[in-house]
C-alpha positions in Angstrom: 0.2 1.7 -20.2 -2.9 2.9 -18.3 -3.2 2.6 -14.5 -6.9 2.1 -14.5 -8.0 -1.3 -13.2 -7.1 -3.7 -10.5 -3.5 -4.6 -9.5 -2.1 -7.4 -7.2 1.0 -6.8 -5.1 4.1 -8.6 -6.2 6.5 -7.1 -3.7 6.9 -4.2 -1.2 10.5 -3.6 -0.4 12.3 -0.8 1.4 15.9 0.0 0.4 17.8 1.5 3.3 20.9 3.6 3.2 23.9 1.3 3.1 22.2 -1.2 0.8 20.1 -3.1 3.3 16.7 -4.2 1.9 13.7 -5.1 4.1 10.1 -6.3 3.4 7.8 -4.7 6.0 5.0 -7.3 5.7 7.3 -10.1 4.6 8.3 -11.3 1.2 4.9 -12.9 0.7 2.8 -9.8 1.6 -0.5 -9.5 -0.3 -2.2 -6.4 -1.6 -4.8 -5.0 -4.0 -4.6 -1.6 -5.7 -7.5 -0.1 -7.7 -7.6 2.9 -9.9 -10.9 3.9 -11.4 -11.5 5.8 -14.6 -13.3 8.6 -12.7 -10.2 9.4 -10.6 -10.5 7.3 -7.4 -8.0 4.9 -6.0 -7.8 2.4 -3.1 -4.7 0.6 -1.8 -4.6 -2.3 0.6 -1.5 -4.2 1.8 -1.3 -6.9 4.5 1.0 -9.5 5.9 0.1 -12.9 4.4 -2.0 -15.4 6.4 -3.0 -13.1 9.2 -4.8 -15.0 12.0 -8.4 -14.2 12.7 -9.1 -12.1 15.8 -10.3 -14.1 18.8 -13.8 -13.4 20.2 -17.3 -13.1 18.8 -16.6 -9.7 17.2 -13.3 -7.9 16.4 -14.1 -5.3 19.1 -14.1 -8.1 21.7 -10.6 -9.2 20.8 -7.8 -8.6 23.4 -6.0 -5.3 22.8 -2.7 -7.1 21.9 -4.5 -9.0 19.1 -6.1 -5.8 17.9 -2.8 -4.1 17.9 -1.2 -6.9 15.8 -4.1 -6.7 13.3 -3.5 -3.0 12.9 0.3 -3.4 12.6 0.0 -6.1 9.9 -2.4 -4.2 7.6 -2.2 -0.9 5.7 -4.9 0.8 3.6 -6.0 4.1 2.2 -8.2 5.5 -0.5 -9.2 8.8 -2.2 -8.7 10.7 -5.4 -5.6 10.4 -7.6 -4.0 12.4 -10.4 -1.1 11.5 -12.7 1.4 14.2 -13.4 4.9 14.3 -14.8 5.8 10.6 -14.2 4.2 10.6 -10.8 0.9 9.7 -9.3 -0.5 11.8 -6.4 -2.9 10.1 -4.0 -5.1 12.6 -2.1 -6.0 10.5 0.9 -9.6 10.8 2.1 -9.8 7.6 4.2 -7.1 5.5 5.9 -6.5 3.0 8.6 -4.0 5.4 10.0 -5.8 8.7 10.7 -2.6 10.6 10.3 -2.8 9.8 6.5 -6.2 11.5 6.1 -5.8 14.9 4.3 -2.3 14.2 3.0 -1.1 13.8 -0.5 1.0 10.7 -1.1 3.2 11.2 -4.2 4.7 8.2 -5.9 7.1 7.8 -8.8 5.2 6.0 -11.5 6.8 3.5 -13.9 5.9 0.4 -15.9 8.0 -2.7 -16.6 6.1 -5.0 -19.0 2.9 -5.9 -17.2 4.1 -4.4 -13.9 3.3 -1.1 -12.3 6.1 0.2 -10.1 5.4 2.9 -7.5 8.2 4.3 -5.4 8.6 7.0 -2.8 11.5 8.3 -0.7 11.0 8.5 3.0 14.0 10.0 4.9 17.0 7.9 3.8 15.1 5.0 2.4 13.0 4.2 -0.7 9.7 2.3 -0.6 9.1 0.4 -3.8 5.8 -1.4 -4.5 5.6 -3.6 -7.5 2.1 -4.5 -8.8 0.9 -6.9 -11.5 -2.5 -6.3 -13.3 -5.1 -8.5 -11.6 
């Protein structure tokens, strides 16, 4: 199966040491993942039903509301390359500036119409399951 195209998030789960499983943006998190044929990608994940920021413009929202909007949303984009059962995302832009310039490597698998990306972080595994949009 080819990764090129648009994918919708089915689930983002984190498996912790000891068997505990968590869902960072809830079981109903939403997301879109795009892979283009010319080697670019974009990933966006958010908590479902995020409230709008108060105020006339987002910059006028109170700092606490801005912080919650940041904490409930995740995105990055850049170039990608598939190699040896993995996909490497070379991050060019990201909500979190610390991601810019990094390479995010994910295990790459397919299960029927689903794309499964997984990565180890310390003693836990992040698994993101996507379905073609």
